[in-house]
N, C-alpha and C positions, 0 to 999 in steps of 0.2 A: 751615480746618484737617482739614476731612476730605479735601479734596482730598491735598492729603500726604500724610494716612494711605494713602489709595489709592496714590497713588506711590512710597511706602515698600515699603507691601506688593507693588507687583508689581516695584521693582528686587531686594527680596529674594527673589520666585520665581525674575526672571531670575538672582541669583547663583548660586543653588541648582542650578540645570537647564540652565544654559549651553551645558554639551557634549551634551546630550540635542537641547537645540533645534537645535542647530549642524548634529548627525547628523541630526535631520529634514529642516532646510533642503537640507545636501548629499545624502540621497537624493530627495527631491524635484528637486533641480538633475539629477540621475544619469536619473532618469524621463525625463525633455524632453530629455535629451543622447542619450540610447539610442533613444529618440522621432525625434531630428532624423536620427540617424545613420541608421537605418533607410530613413527616406522618401528621403533620398540615394542610398543604397544599392540600392532598390528602382529609381527612379527612373534609376540609371545602367545598371544590368542591364536593364529594361525599352528603354531605348535601344538598346544593343547586342543587341537581340533574343537575350537569354539568360535566358528568365524560368523557368529549372529552376533556377536558384542562390537564389533571392529564397527559398524553403521554409525553407533553411538558413538563414538571416539572421534569418526570421521565428520562427524558433523559438529563436534564442540572444536575441534583442529580448525574446521573451517569459518566459526564463529571469532575463534580469537585471532586468525590472520586477518578477519575483517576488522577488527578491532583495532590489530596494528598498524594496519593501513592508513585507517580511517587517523589514527594518530598522527602518521607521518604527512597526510595530505593538511592538516591542520597547524603542525606544526611547519610545512613549506609556505603557507599564507603567511603565517605568524612572521616567517624569518624578514619579511619584509622587503621582497625583488620588488614586488609591485609601487610600495610606497614612495612618494618625494620628499626628498631629506628637509627639504624647507618649510614644509609647513608641520613637521614634527617638533623641526627649531622652532616655528614661529610659537606652536604650542607652550613647548618649555618655558618659553622667556616670558609668555603673557602668563603662567601658572605660577613661575616665581615672584613677576610682578605682584600678581593679585596677595601671594602670602604677606605680603612687607605692610605692616601698618600705614608706613606712610608713603609708601608708592601709589595705595589703596586712594588714601586723601589725597593725594598730585592728581591722581585720576579723574575724579570728583571736577576738579578745576579745570582740566585739559579738555573732556567733555562739552563744557559750556559752549552755548553758540557765541556769546559775546560776554567778557572779563568787565566787569563795571567798576571805576575808581567812585570814589569818595565826591569826584569833581561832577562824574559824569550823574551822579543821583541827584547833586543837590541841581543840575542845568534842568534835567527832568523834571524835579519836584515846581521848578520855578517856570518851565512850559506849563504846565496842568496847572499852576494857579490863573496863568490869562487866557 
């Protein structure tokens, strides 16, 4: 039974974070493709005895790799390892409650400090007269 719980937790994690995991995988693929392209371009320019052009492509390669690494870090932060599930669950409940017009109306009554009935109002008006 414990085995099924592990797989359920893993599938829930994948379901919630699939887009960030795919972004990380695409960024790693981008790093490897950038490196492979640079190797091919540098081999071509060395074979053509035109080595002055390599530095420009090396600069472009490192800019691309830095961009991909930044995307990886952003995706890891967005995965939600540091986030507590209770806070996000409360926010979801509150947003669901605020969308419904009937619950918004009920929230107005809940937030009042004291609810007064007709009899309370009559008693208060009677006290003011005295």
